[in-house]
PDB file of N, CA, C and O in Angstrom:
ATOM      1  N   MET A   1     136.641  94.396 159.960  1.00  0.00           N
ATOM      2  CA  MET A   1     137.517  95.077 159.078  1.00  0.00           C
ATOM      3  C   MET A   1     137.962  94.058 157.688  1.00  0.00           C
ATOM      4  O   MET A   1     137.989  94.694 156.634  1.00  0.00           O
ATOM      5  N   ASP A   2     138.263  92.759 157.583  1.00  0.00           N
ATOM      6  CA  ASP A   2     138.791  91.499 156.717  1.00  0.00           C
ATOM      7  C   ASP A   2     137.695  91.938 155.741  1.00  0.00           C
ATOM      8  O   ASP A   2     137.998  92.332 154.616  1.00  0.00           O
ATOM      9  N   ASN A   3     136.257  91.865 156.213  1.00  0.00           N
ATOM     10  CA  ASN A   3     135.279  91.831 155.223  1.00  0.00           C
ATOM     11  C   ASN A   3     135.022  93.078 154.820  1.00  0.00           C
ATOM     12  O   ASN A   3     134.216  92.647 153.995  1.00  0.00           O
ATOM     13  N   ILE A   4     134.983  94.004 154.685  1.00  0.00           N
ATOM     14  CA  ILE A   4     134.795  95.669 154.285  1.00  0.00           C
ATOM     15  C   ILE A   4     136.589  95.393 153.000  1.00  0.00           C
ATOM     16  O   ILE A   4     136.297  95.441 151.805  1.00  0.00           O
ATOM     17  N   LYS A   5     137.541  95.244 153.186  1.00  0.00           N
ATOM     18  CA  LYS A   5     138.334  94.796 152.591  1.00  0.00           C
ATOM     19  C   LYS A   5     138.308  94.170 151.531  1.00  0.00           C
ATOM     20  O   LYS A   5     138.761  94.490 150.432  1.00  0.00           O
ATOM     21  N   GLU A   6     137.535  92.855 151.991  1.00  0.00           N
ATOM     22  CA  GLU A   6     137.495  91.657 150.668  1.00  0.00           C
ATOM     23  C   GLU A   6     136.364  92.086 149.850  1.00  0.00           C
ATOM     24  O   GLU A   6     136.277  91.425 148.815  1.00  0.00           O
ATOM     25  N   ILE A   7     135.350  93.110 150.010  1.00  0.00           N
ATOM     26  CA  ILE A   7     133.928  93.354 149.565  1.00  0.00           C
ATOM     27  C   ILE A   7     134.963  94.834 148.776  1.00  0.00           C
ATOM     28  O   ILE A   7     134.715  95.206 147.629  1.00  0.00           O
ATOM     29  N   VAL A   8     135.673  95.255 149.323  1.00  0.00           N
ATOM     30  CA  VAL A   8     136.151  96.720 147.909  1.00  0.00           C
ATOM     31  C   VAL A   8     137.279  95.850 147.066  1.00  0.00           C
ATOM     32  O   VAL A   8     137.563  96.065 145.888  1.00  0.00           O
ATOM     33  N   LYS A   9     137.838  94.877 147.860  1.00  0.00           N
ATOM     34  CA  LYS A   9     139.201  94.186 146.660  1.00  0.00           C
ATOM     35  C   LYS A   9     137.878  93.649 145.409  1.00  0.00           C
ATOM     36  O   LYS A   9     138.065  93.852 144.210  1.00  0.00           O
ATOM     37  N   ASP A  10     136.364  92.846 146.021  1.00  0.00           N
ATOM     38  CA  ASP A  10     135.808  92.215 145.111  1.00  0.00           C
ATOM     39  C   ASP A  10     135.241  92.832 143.630  1.00  0.00           C
ATOM     40  O   ASP A  10     135.205  92.478 142.451  1.00  0.00           O
ATOM     41  N   VAL A  11     134.750  94.189 144.611  1.00  0.00           N
ATOM     42  CA  VAL A  11     134.053  95.783 143.649  1.00  0.00           C
ATOM     43  C   VAL A  11     135.352  95.821 142.725  1.00  0.00           C
ATOM     44  O   VAL A  11     135.365  94.982 141.824  1.00  0.00           O
ATOM     45  N   MET A  12     136.200  96.487 142.802  1.00  0.00           N
ATOM     46  CA  MET A  12     137.203  97.129 142.328  1.00  0.00           C
ATOM     47  C   MET A  12     137.567  96.127 141.400  1.00  0.00           C
ATOM     48  O   MET A  12     137.209  96.669 140.355  1.00  0.00           O
ATOM     49  N   GLY A  13     138.081  94.929 141.043  1.00  0.00           N
ATOM     50  CA  GLY A  13     138.037  93.699 140.531  1.00  0.00           C
ATOM     51  C   GLY A  13     136.653  93.525 139.447  1.00  0.00           C
ATOM     52  O   GLY A  13     136.813  93.333 138.242  1.00  0.00           O
ATOM     53  N   LYS A  14     135.690  93.598 139.908  1.00  0.00           N
ATOM     54  CA  LYS A  14     134.926  93.411 138.626  1.00  0.00           C
ATOM     55  C   LYS A  14     134.666  95.065 138.069  1.00  0.00           C
ATOM     56  O   LYS A  14     134.285  95.062 136.898  1.00  0.00           O
ATOM     57  N   LEU A  15     134.737  95.834 138.399  1.00  0.00           N
ATOM     58  CA  LEU A  15     134.798  97.075 137.860  1.00  0.00           C
ATOM     59  C   LEU A  15     135.982  97.572 136.753  1.00  0.00           C
ATOM     60  O   LEU A  15     135.885  98.482 135.930  1.00  0.00           O
ATOM     61  N   SER A  16     137.067  96.722 136.993  1.00  0.00           N
ATOM     62  CA  SER A  16     138.609  96.969 136.238  1.00  0.00           C
ATOM     63  C   SER A  16     137.711  95.722 135.484  1.00  0.00           C
ATOM     64  O   SER A  16     137.140  96.409 134.637  1.00  0.00           O
ATOM     65  N   ARG A  17     137.340  94.667 135.307  1.00  0.00           N
ATOM     66  CA  ARG A  17     137.219  93.537 134.072  1.00  0.00           C
ATOM     67  C   ARG A  17     135.691  93.883 133.249  1.00  0.00           C
ATOM     68  O   ARG A  17     135.353  93.110 132.353  1.00  0.00           O
ATOM     69  N   GLU A  18     135.030  94.764 133.505  1.00  0.00           N
ATOM     70  CA  GLU A  18     133.679  94.925 133.040  1.00  0.00           C
ATOM     71  C   GLU A  18     133.819  95.935 131.973  1.00  0.00           C
ATOM     72  O   GLU A  18     134.089  97.002 132.525  1.00  0.00           O
ATOM     73  N   PRO A  19     133.764  96.057 130.870  1.00  0.00           N
ATOM     74  CA  PRO A  19     133.870  96.819 130.210  1.00  0.00           C
ATOM     75  C   PRO A  19     132.795  97.894 130.552  1.00  0.00           C
ATOM     76  O   PRO A  19     131.692  97.398 130.327  1.00  0.00           O
ATOM     77  N   ASP A  20     132.677  99.268 131.044  1.00  0.00           N
ATOM     78  CA  ASP A  20     131.479 100.269 130.716  1.00  0.00           C
ATOM     79  C   ASP A  20     130.629 100.545 129.676  1.00  0.00           C
ATOM     80  O   ASP A  20     130.927 100.413 128.489  1.00  0.00           O
ATOM     81  N   ILE A  21     129.366 100.999 130.186  1.00  0.00           N
ATOM     82  CA  ILE A  21     128.684 101.181 128.617  1.00  0.00           C
ATOM     83  C   ILE A  21     128.907 101.599 127.650  1.00  0.00           C
ATOM     84  O   ILE A  21     128.368 101.178 126.627  1.00  0.00           O
ATOM     85  N   GLU A  22     129.848 102.645 127.665  1.00  0.00           N
ATOM     86  CA  GLU A  22     129.944 103.275 126.353  1.00  0.00           C
ATOM     87  C   GLU A  22     131.121 102.376 125.779  1.00  0.00           C
ATOM     88  O   GLU A  22     131.066 102.500 124.555  1.00  0.00           O
ATOM     89  N   THR A  23     131.906 101.734 126.042  1.00  0.00           N
ATOM     90  CA  THR A  23     133.120 101.119 125.811  1.00  0.00           C
ATOM     91  C   THR A  23     132.235  99.713 125.047  1.00  0.00           C
ATOM     92  O   THR A  23     132.840  99.104 124.165  1.00  0.00           O
ATOM     93  N   LYS A  24     131.101  99.348 125.355  1.00  0.00           N
ATOM     94  CA  LYS A  24     129.918  98.263 124.999  1.00  0.00           C
ATOM     95  C   LYS A  24     129.523  98.926 123.632  1.00  0.00           C
ATOM     96  O   LYS A  24     129.751  98.571 122.476  1.00  0.00           O
ATOM     97  N   LEU A  25     128.939  99.871 124.081  1.00  0.00           N
ATOM     98  CA  LEU A  25     127.949 100.856 122.879  1.00  0.00           C
ATOM     99  C   LEU A  25     129.127 100.793 121.726  1.00  0.00           C
ATOM    100  O   LEU A  25     128.906 100.080 120.748  1.00  0.00           O
ATOM    101  N   GLU A  26     130.267 101.456 121.802  1.00  0.00           N
ATOM    102  CA  GLU A  26     131.201 101.806 120.562  1.00  0.00           C
ATOM    103  C   GLU A  26     131.369 100.247 120.068  1.00  0.00           C
ATOM    104  O   GLU A  26     131.284  99.967 118.872  1.00  0.00           O
ATOM    105  N   ASN A  27     131.592  99.345 120.985  1.00  0.00           N
ATOM    106  CA  ASN A  27     131.543  98.035 120.534  1.00  0.00           C
ATOM    107  C   ASN A  27     130.981  97.219 119.598  1.00  0.00           C
ATOM    108  O   ASN A  27     131.506  96.333 118.923  1.00  0.00           O
ATOM    109  N   VAL A  28     129.429  97.764 119.643  1.00  0.00           N
ATOM    110  CA  VAL A  28     128.411  97.249 118.769  1.00  0.00           C
ATOM    111  C   VAL A  28     128.495  98.025 117.927  1.00  0.00           C
ATOM    112  O   VAL A  28     127.861  97.577 116.971  1.00  0.00           O
ATOM    113  N   TRP A  29     129.215  99.631 117.527  1.00  0.00           N
ATOM    114  CA  TRP A  29     129.037 100.409 116.430  1.00  0.00           C
ATOM    115  C   TRP A  29     130.238  99.858 115.400  1.00  0.00           C
ATOM    116  O   TRP A  29     129.987  99.897 114.196  1.00  0.00           O
ATOM    117  N   LYS A  30     131.270  99.452 115.752  1.00  0.00           N
ATOM    118  CA  LYS A  30     132.379  98.834 115.230  1.00  0.00           C
ATOM    119  C   LYS A  30     131.804  97.401 114.642  1.00  0.00           C
ATOM    120  O   LYS A  30     132.187  97.039 113.529  1.00  0.00           O
ATOM    121  N   GLU A  31     130.773  96.495 115.487  1.00  0.00           N
ATOM    122  CA  GLU A  31     130.306  95.561 114.239  1.00  0.00           C
ATOM    123  C   GLU A  31     129.327  95.755 113.324  1.00  0.00           C
ATOM    124  O   GLU A  31     129.286  95.068 112.303  1.00  0.00           O
ATOM    125  N   PHE A  32     128.242  96.912 113.640  1.00  0.00           N
ATOM    126  CA  PHE A  32     127.443  97.337 112.700  1.00  0.00           C
ATOM    127  C   PHE A  32     128.678  98.017 111.552  1.00  0.00           C
ATOM    128  O   PHE A  32     128.651  97.744 110.352  1.00  0.00           O
ATOM    129  N   LEU A  33     129.549  98.777 112.079  1.00  0.00           N
ATOM    130  CA  LEU A  33     130.075  99.708 110.583  1.00  0.00           C
ATOM    131  C   LEU A  33     131.179  98.624 109.937  1.00  0.00           C
ATOM    132  O   LEU A  33     131.497  98.974 108.800  1.00  0.00           O
ATOM    133  N   GLY A  34     131.738  97.584 110.314  1.00  0.00           N
ATOM    134  CA  GLY A  34     132.275  96.853 109.516  1.00  0.00           C
ATOM    135  C   GLY A  34     133.805  97.493 109.127  1.00  0.00           C
ATOM    136  O   GLY A  34     134.191  98.565 109.593  1.00  0.00           O
ATOM    137  N   ASP A  35     134.586  96.683 108.224  1.00  0.00           N
ATOM    138  CA  ASP A  35     135.990  96.896 107.881  1.00  0.00           C
ATOM    139  C   ASP A  35     135.771  97.814 106.687  1.00  0.00           C
ATOM    140  O   ASP A  35     136.703  98.571 106.415  1.00  0.00           O
ATOM    141  N   LYS A  36     134.767  97.854 105.999  1.00  0.00           N
ATOM    142  CA  LYS A  36     134.556  98.672 104.753  1.00  0.00           C
ATOM    143  C   LYS A  36     134.572 100.078 104.919  1.00  0.00           C
ATOM    144  O   LYS A  36     135.374 100.818 104.350  1.00  0.00           O
ATOM    145  N   ASN A  37     133.350 100.580 105.994  1.00  0.00           N
ATOM    146  CA  ASN A  37     133.536 101.790 106.336  1.00  0.00           C
ATOM    147  C   ASN A  37     134.361 102.187 107.280  1.00  0.00           C
ATOM    148  O   ASN A  37     134.597 103.389 107.159  1.00  0.00           O
ATOM    149  N   LYS A  38     134.848 101.745 108.080  1.00  0.00           N
ATOM    150  CA  LYS A  38     135.618 101.909 109.673  1.00  0.00           C
ATOM    151  C   LYS A  38     136.171 103.489 109.255  1.00  0.00           C
ATOM    152  O   LYS A  38     136.014 104.417 110.050  1.00  0.00           O
ATOM    153  N   GLU A  39     136.893 103.706 107.805  1.00  0.00           N
ATOM    154  CA  GLU A  39     137.690 104.969 107.427  1.00  0.00           C
ATOM    155  C   GLU A  39     136.775 106.025 107.422  1.00  0.00           C
ATOM    156  O   GLU A  39     137.247 107.149 107.592  1.00  0.00           O
ATOM    157  N   HIS A  40     134.978 105.854 107.186  1.00  0.00           N
ATOM    158  CA  HIS A  40     134.558 107.188 107.155  1.00  0.00           C
ATOM    159  C   HIS A  40     133.367 107.407 107.698  1.00  0.00           C
ATOM    160  O   HIS A  40     132.371 107.981 107.257  1.00  0.00           O
ATOM    161  N   ALA A  41     133.697 106.628 109.196  1.00  0.00           N
ATOM    162  CA  ALA A  41     132.843 107.167 110.418  1.00  0.00           C
ATOM    163  C   ALA A  41     133.564 106.588 111.832  1.00  0.00           C
ATOM    164  O   ALA A  41     134.432 105.742 112.045  1.00  0.00           O
ATOM    165  N   HIS A  42     132.868 107.355 112.568  1.00  0.00           N
ATOM    166  CA  HIS A  42     133.924 107.623 114.109  1.00  0.00           C
ATOM    167  C   HIS A  42     132.589 107.962 115.305  1.00  0.00           C
ATOM    168  O   HIS A  42     131.851 108.918 115.544  1.00  0.00           O
ATOM    169  N   PHE A  43     132.801 106.539 115.865  1.00  0.00           N
ATOM    170  CA  PHE A  43     131.838 106.901 117.189  1.00  0.00           C
ATOM    171  C   PHE A  43     132.452 107.648 118.238  1.00  0.00           C
ATOM    172  O   PHE A  43     133.452 107.130 118.735  1.00  0.00           O
ATOM    173  N   THR A  44     132.048 108.832 118.718  1.00  0.00           N
ATOM    174  CA  THR A  44     132.165 110.229 118.741  1.00  0.00           C
ATOM    175  C   THR A  44     132.185 109.891 120.695  1.00  0.00           C
ATOM    176  O   THR A  44     133.166 109.933 121.438  1.00  0.00           O
ATOM    177  N   GLY A  45     130.880 109.606 121.017  1.00  0.00           N
ATOM    178  CA  GLY A  45     130.828 109.332 122.281  1.00  0.00           C
ATOM    179  C   GLY A  45     129.009 109.383 122.726  1.00  0.00           C
ATOM    180  O   GLY A  45     128.040 109.267 121.976  1.00  0.00           O
ATOM    181  N   VAL A  46     129.040 109.525 123.701  1.00  0.00           N
ATOM    182  CA  VAL A  46     127.463 109.281 124.589  1.00  0.00           C
ATOM    183  C   VAL A  46     127.367 110.467 125.584  1.00  0.00           C
ATOM    184  O   VAL A  46     128.174 110.584 126.506  1.00  0.00           O
ATOM    185  N   LYS A  47     126.442 111.266 125.386  1.00  0.00           N
ATOM    186  CA  LYS A  47     125.865 112.032 125.855  1.00  0.00           C
ATOM    187  C   LYS A  47     124.447 112.462 126.261  1.00  0.00           C
ATOM    188  O   LYS A  47     123.721 112.593 125.276  1.00  0.00           O
ATOM    189  N   ASN A  48     124.092 112.615 126.958  1.00  0.00           N
ATOM    190  CA  ASN A  48     122.581 113.002 127.480  1.00  0.00           C
ATOM    191  C   ASN A  48     121.606 111.769 126.768  1.00  0.00           C
ATOM    192  O   ASN A  48     120.505 111.991 126.264  1.00  0.00           O
ATOM    193  N   LYS A  49     122.275 110.409 126.846  1.00  0.00           N
ATOM    194  CA  LYS A  49     121.346 109.400 126.314  1.00  0.00           C
ATOM    195  C   LYS A  49     120.960 109.495 124.713  1.00  0.00           C
ATOM    196  O   LYS A  49     120.000 108.955 124.163  1.00  0.00           O
ATOM    197  N   SER A  50     122.018 110.368 124.093  1.00  0.00           N
ATOM    198  CA  SER A  50     122.241 110.133 122.803  1.00  0.00           C
ATOM    199  C   SER A  50     123.701 109.572 122.341  1.00  0.00           C
ATOM    200  O   SER A  50     124.736 110.084 122.767  1.00  0.00           O
ATOM    201  N   VAL A  51     123.690 108.401 121.370  1.00  0.00           N
ATOM    202  CA  VAL A  51     124.857 108.182 120.465  1.00  0.00           C
ATOM    203  C   VAL A  51     125.218 109.284 119.472  1.00  0.00           C
ATOM    204  O   VAL A  51     124.492 109.553 118.516  1.00  0.00           O
ATOM    205  N   PHE A  52     126.503 109.986 119.763  1.00  0.00           N
ATOM    206  CA  PHE A  52     127.106 110.435 118.521  1.00  0.00           C
ATOM    207  C   PHE A  52     128.270 110.157 117.691  1.00  0.00           C
ATOM    208  O   PHE A  52     129.442 110.003 118.036  1.00  0.00           O
ATOM    209  N   ILE A  53     127.734 110.120 116.528  1.00  0.00           N
ATOM    210  CA  ILE A  53     128.319 109.405 115.242  1.00  0.00           C
ATOM    211  C   ILE A  53     128.851 110.566 114.615  1.00  0.00           C
ATOM    212  O   ILE A  53     128.073 111.517 114.533  1.00  0.00           O
ATOM    213  N   THR A  54     130.769 110.802 113.845  1.00  0.00           N
ATOM    214  CA  THR A  54     130.782 111.558 113.103  1.00  0.00           C
ATOM    215  C   THR A  54     131.647 110.983 111.770  1.00  0.00           C
ATOM    216  O   THR A  54     132.808 110.597 111.634  1.00  0.00           O
ATOM    217  N   VAL A  55     130.286 111.146 110.689  1.00  0.00           N
ATOM    218  CA  VAL A  55     130.799 111.009 109.070  1.00  0.00           C
ATOM    219  C   VAL A  55     131.223 111.721 108.259  1.00  0.00           C
ATOM    220  O   VAL A  55     130.873 112.901 108.215  1.00  0.00           O
ATOM    221  N   ASP A  56     132.110 111.179 107.384  1.00  0.00           N
ATOM    222  CA  ASP A  56     133.219 112.011 106.573  1.00  0.00           C
ATOM    223  C   ASP A  56     132.574 112.927 105.389  1.00  0.00           C
ATOM    224  O   ASP A  56     133.096 113.909 104.862  1.00  0.00           O
ATOM    225  N   SER A  57     131.516 112.446 105.157  1.00  0.00           N
ATOM    226  CA  SER A  57     130.608 113.189 104.294  1.00  0.00           C
ATOM    227  C   SER A  57     129.037 112.906 104.398  1.00  0.00           C
ATOM    228  O   SER A  57     128.634 112.006 105.135  1.00  0.00           O
ATOM    229  N   PRO A  58     128.048 113.787 103.551  1.00  0.00           N
ATOM    230  CA  PRO A  58     127.031 113.726 103.288  1.00  0.00           C
ATOM    231  C   PRO A  58     126.285 112.603 102.683  1.00  0.00           C
ATOM    232  O   PRO A  58     125.171 112.108 102.856  1.00  0.00           O
ATOM    233  N   ALA A  59     127.260 112.386 101.940  1.00  0.00           N
ATOM    234  CA  ALA A  59     126.538 110.862 101.398  1.00  0.00           C
ATOM    235  C   ALA A  59     126.538 109.787 102.347  1.00  0.00           C
ATOM    236  O   ALA A  59     125.657 108.944 102.181  1.00  0.00           O
ATOM    237  N   ARG A  60     127.606 109.575 103.637  1.00  0.00           N
ATOM    238  CA  ARG A  60     127.498 108.830 104.497  1.00  0.00           C
ATOM    239  C   ARG A  60     126.726 109.212 105.402  1.00  0.00           C
ATOM    240  O   ARG A  60     126.259 108.301 106.086  1.00  0.00           O
ATOM    241  N   LEU A  61     126.395 110.327 105.676  1.00  0.00           N
ATOM    242  CA  LEU A  61     125.431 110.651 106.601  1.00  0.00           C
ATOM    243  C   LEU A  61     124.303 110.235 106.439  1.00  0.00           C
ATOM    244  O   LEU A  61     123.663 109.612 107.286  1.00  0.00           O
ATOM    245  N   TYR A  62     123.747 110.670 104.803  1.00  0.00           N
ATOM    246  CA  TYR A  62     122.267 109.716 104.401  1.00  0.00           C
ATOM    247  C   TYR A  62     122.669 107.929 104.881  1.00  0.00           C
ATOM    248  O   TYR A  62     121.990 107.203 105.608  1.00  0.00           O
ATOM    249  N   GLN A  63     123.776 107.650 104.297  1.00  0.00           N
ATOM    250  CA  GLN A  63     123.589 106.109 104.429  1.00  0.00           C
ATOM    251  C   GLN A  63     123.597 105.492 105.491  1.00  0.00           C
ATOM    252  O   GLN A  63     123.418 104.277 105.412  1.00  0.00           O
ATOM    253  N   PHE A  64     123.824 106.154 106.954  1.00  0.00           N
ATOM    254  CA  PHE A  64     123.864 105.619 108.199  1.00  0.00           C
ATOM    255  C   PHE A  64     122.618 106.458 108.518  1.00  0.00           C
ATOM    256  O   PHE A  64     122.504 106.239 109.724  1.00  0.00           O
ATOM    257  N   LYS A  65     121.766 107.156 108.235  1.00  0.00           N
ATOM    258  CA  LYS A  65     120.714 107.652 108.878  1.00  0.00           C
ATOM    259  C   LYS A  65     119.248 106.910 108.576  1.00  0.00           C
ATOM    260  O   LYS A  65     118.203 106.860 109.226  1.00  0.00           O
ATOM    261  N   SER A  66     119.671 106.338 107.244  1.00  0.00           N
ATOM    262  CA  SER A  66     118.988 105.230 106.688  1.00  0.00           C
ATOM    263  C   SER A  66     118.837 103.922 107.557  1.00  0.00           C
ATOM    264  O   SER A  66     117.829 103.233 107.398  1.00  0.00           O
ATOM    265  N   LYS A  67     119.686 103.601 108.359  1.00  0.00           N
ATOM    266  CA  LYS A  67     119.840 102.429 109.040  1.00  0.00           C
ATOM    267  C   LYS A  67     119.690 102.763 110.369  1.00  0.00           C
ATOM    268  O   LYS A  67     119.653 101.820 111.160  1.00  0.00           O
ATOM    269  N   LYS A  68     119.577 104.085 110.880  1.00  0.00           N
ATOM    270  CA  LYS A  68     119.135 104.516 112.528  1.00  0.00           C
ATOM    271  C   LYS A  68     118.458 103.657 113.075  1.00  0.00           C
ATOM    272  O   LYS A  68     119.207 103.112 113.885  1.00  0.00           O
ATOM    273  N   SER A  69     117.572 103.251 113.112  1.00  0.00           N
ATOM    274  CA  SER A  69     116.782 102.806 113.732  1.00  0.00           C
ATOM    275  C   SER A  69     116.878 101.035 113.964  1.00  0.00           C
ATOM    276  O   SER A  69     116.292 100.512 114.912  1.00  0.00           O
ATOM    277  N   THR A  70     117.701 100.210 112.958  1.00  0.00           N
ATOM    278  CA  THR A  70     118.766  99.315 113.167  1.00  0.00           C
ATOM    279  C   THR A  70     119.315  99.763 114.531  1.00  0.00           C
ATOM    280  O   THR A  70     118.905  99.773 115.692  1.00  0.00           O
ATOM    281  N   LEU A  71     120.362 100.108 113.910  1.00  0.00           N
ATOM    282  CA  LEU A  71     121.405 100.204 115.076  1.00  0.00           C
ATOM    283  C   LEU A  71     120.570 100.961 116.387  1.00  0.00           C
ATOM    284  O   LEU A  71     120.952 100.379 117.402  1.00  0.00           O
ATOM    285  N   LEU A  72     119.643 101.965 116.726  1.00  0.00           N
ATOM    286  CA  LEU A  72     119.395 101.938 117.796  1.00  0.00           C
ATOM    287  C   LEU A  72     118.744 101.117 118.420  1.00  0.00           C
ATOM    288  O   LEU A  72     119.059 101.007 119.605  1.00  0.00           O
ATOM    289  N   ARG A  73     117.790 100.372 117.987  1.00  0.00           N
ATOM    290  CA  ARG A  73     117.380  98.757 118.431  1.00  0.00           C
ATOM    291  C   ARG A  73     118.849  98.183 119.261  1.00  0.00           C
ATOM    292  O   ARG A  73     118.768  98.008 120.477  1.00  0.00           O
ATOM    293  N   ALA A  74     120.143  97.913 118.560  1.00  0.00           N
ATOM    294  CA  ALA A  74     121.492  97.512 118.970  1.00  0.00           C
ATOM    295  C   ALA A  74     121.693  98.039 120.180  1.00  0.00           C
ATOM    296  O   ALA A  74     121.808  97.420 121.238  1.00  0.00           O
ATOM    297  N   PHE A  75     121.739  99.352 119.981  1.00  0.00           N
ATOM    298  CA  PHE A  75     122.073 100.262 121.306  1.00  0.00           C
ATOM    299  C   PHE A  75     121.289  99.502 122.062  1.00  0.00           C
ATOM    300  O   PHE A  75     121.708  98.498 122.638  1.00  0.00           O
ATOM    301  N   LYS A  76     120.254  99.859 122.114  1.00  0.00           N
ATOM    302  CA  LYS A  76     119.256  99.819 123.312  1.00  0.00           C
ATOM    303  C   LYS A  76     119.476  98.411 124.085  1.00  0.00           C
ATOM    304  O   LYS A  76     119.169  98.301 125.272  1.00  0.00           O
ATOM    305  N   LYS A  77     119.949  97.497 123.445  1.00  0.00           N
ATOM    306  CA  LYS A  77     120.294  95.776 124.007  1.00  0.00           C
ATOM    307  C   LYS A  77     121.222  96.406 125.166  1.00  0.00           C
ATOM    308  O   LYS A  77     121.213  95.842 126.260  1.00  0.00           O
ATOM    309  N   ILE A  78     121.903  97.381 125.003  1.00  0.00           N
ATOM    310  CA  ILE A  78     123.416  97.563 125.753  1.00  0.00           C
ATOM    311  C   ILE A  78     122.779  98.528 127.036  1.00  0.00           C
ATOM    312  O   ILE A  78     122.712  98.188 128.217  1.00  0.00           O
ATOM    313  N   ASP A  79     122.265 100.036 126.344  1.00  0.00           N
ATOM    314  CA  ASP A  79     121.480 100.518 127.210  1.00  0.00           C
ATOM    315  C   ASP A  79     119.986 100.787 126.809  1.00  0.00           C
ATOM    316  O   ASP A  79     119.676 101.330 125.749  1.00  0.00           O
ATOM    317  N   PRO A  80     119.221 100.419 127.614  1.00  0.00           N
ATOM    318  CA  PRO A  80     117.856 101.131 127.113  1.00  0.00           C
ATOM    319  C   PRO A  80     117.642 102.311 127.393  1.00  0.00           C
ATOM    320  O   PRO A  80     116.534 102.764 127.105  1.00  0.00           O
ATOM    321  N   GLU A  81     118.469 103.028 127.934  1.00  0.00           N
ATOM    322  CA  GLU A  81     118.008 104.733 128.330  1.00  0.00           C
ATOM    323  C   GLU A  81     118.461 105.441 126.832  1.00  0.00           C
ATOM    324  O   GLU A  81     117.947 106.525 126.553  1.00  0.00           O
ATOM    325  N   ILE A  82     119.224 104.947 126.077  1.00  0.00           N
ATOM    326  CA  ILE A  82     119.681 105.687 124.631  1.00  0.00           C
ATOM    327  C   ILE A  82     118.682 105.859 124.097  1.00  0.00           C
ATOM    328  O   ILE A  82     117.962 104.893 123.847  1.00  0.00           O
ATOM    329  N   ASN A  83     118.244 107.392 123.683  1.00  0.00           N
ATOM    330  CA  ASN A  83     117.418 107.066 122.559  1.00  0.00           C
ATOM    331  C   ASN A  83     117.441 108.273 121.300  1.00  0.00           C
ATOM    332  O   ASN A  83     116.516 109.020 120.983  1.00  0.00           O
ATOM    333  N   ASP A  84     118.722 108.195 120.751  1.00  0.00           N
ATOM    334  CA  ASP A  84     118.840 108.909 119.659  1.00  0.00           C
ATOM    335  C   ASP A  84     120.148 108.830 119.093  1.00  0.00           C
ATOM    336  O   ASP A  84     120.999 108.574 119.945  1.00  0.00           O
ATOM    337  N   ILE A  85     120.559 108.958 118.001  1.00  0.00           N
ATOM    338  CA  ILE A  85     121.769 108.567 117.476  1.00  0.00           C
ATOM    339  C   ILE A  85     121.966 110.040 116.613  1.00  0.00           C
ATOM    340  O   ILE A  85     121.382 110.418 115.597  1.00  0.00           O
ATOM    341  N   VAL A  86     122.720 110.521 117.194  1.00  0.00           N
ATOM    342  CA  VAL A  86     123.178 112.140 116.504  1.00  0.00           C
ATOM    343  C   VAL A  86     124.189 112.102 115.500  1.00  0.00           C
ATOM    344  O   VAL A  86     125.313 112.249 115.978  1.00  0.00           O
ATOM    345  N   TYR A  87     124.151 111.929 114.066  1.00  0.00           N
ATOM    346  CA  TYR A  87     125.174 112.060 113.343  1.00  0.00           C
ATOM    347  C   TYR A  87     125.229 113.430 112.613  1.00  0.00           C
ATOM    348  O   TYR A  87     124.359 114.106 112.064  1.00  0.00           O
ATOM    349  N   ARG A  88     126.868 113.636 112.846  1.00  0.00           N
ATOM    350  CA  ARG A  88     127.289 115.043 112.342  1.00  0.00           C
ATOM    351  C   ARG A  88     128.494 114.500 110.667  1.00  0.00           C
ATOM    352  O   ARG A  88     129.095 113.436 110.515  1.00  0.00           O
ATOM    353  N   VAL A  89     128.462 115.251 110.078  1.00  0.00           N
ATOM    354  CA  VAL A  89     129.448 115.235 109.167  1.00  0.00           C
ATOM    355  C   VAL A  89     130.594 116.348 109.235  1.00  0.00           C
ATOM    356  O   VAL A  89     130.400 117.553 109.077  1.00  0.00           O
ATOM    357  N   GLY A  90     131.924 115.684 109.521  1.00  0.00           N
ATOM    358  CA  GLY A  90     133.441 116.203 110.200  1.00  0.00           C
ATOM    359  C   GLY A  90     134.298 115.454 109.650  1.00  0.00           C
ATOM    360  O   GLY A  90     134.157 114.549 108.828  1.00  0.00           O
ATOM    361  N   GLN A  91     135.616 116.073 110.373  1.00  0.00           N
ATOM    362  CA  GLN A  91     136.769 115.326 109.639  1.00  0.00           C
ATOM    363  C   GLN A  91     136.769 114.292 110.687  1.00  0.00           C
ATOM    364  O   GLN A  91     136.275 114.357 111.812  1.00  0.00           O
ATOM    365  N   MET A  92     137.620 113.008 109.938  1.00  0.00           N
ATOM    366  CA  MET A  92     138.111 111.597 110.471  1.00  0.00           C
ATOM    367  C   MET A  92     139.235 111.790 111.387  1.00  0.00           C
ATOM    368  O   MET A  92     139.771 110.818 111.919  1.00  0.00           O
TER     369      MET A  92
END
């Protein structure tokens, strides 16, 4: 019984220390974004192997879409199953 307790404790400890995939992807986004653009775009989440980003204007949409392949490669380093980035214009 002690072995099971130790295993559960060890696994729970690892889970609480390691950020989940979505957090890692959001961190990659924040690094890519930089301070200059942080008020103009927001990491919305991950669904169906796609990362969703909300931007504040069509001009920003164009700007980020032009860099989509670079960012997608960075996301794939964290989660190889990510296959798309979906940008939407919306309120921040």
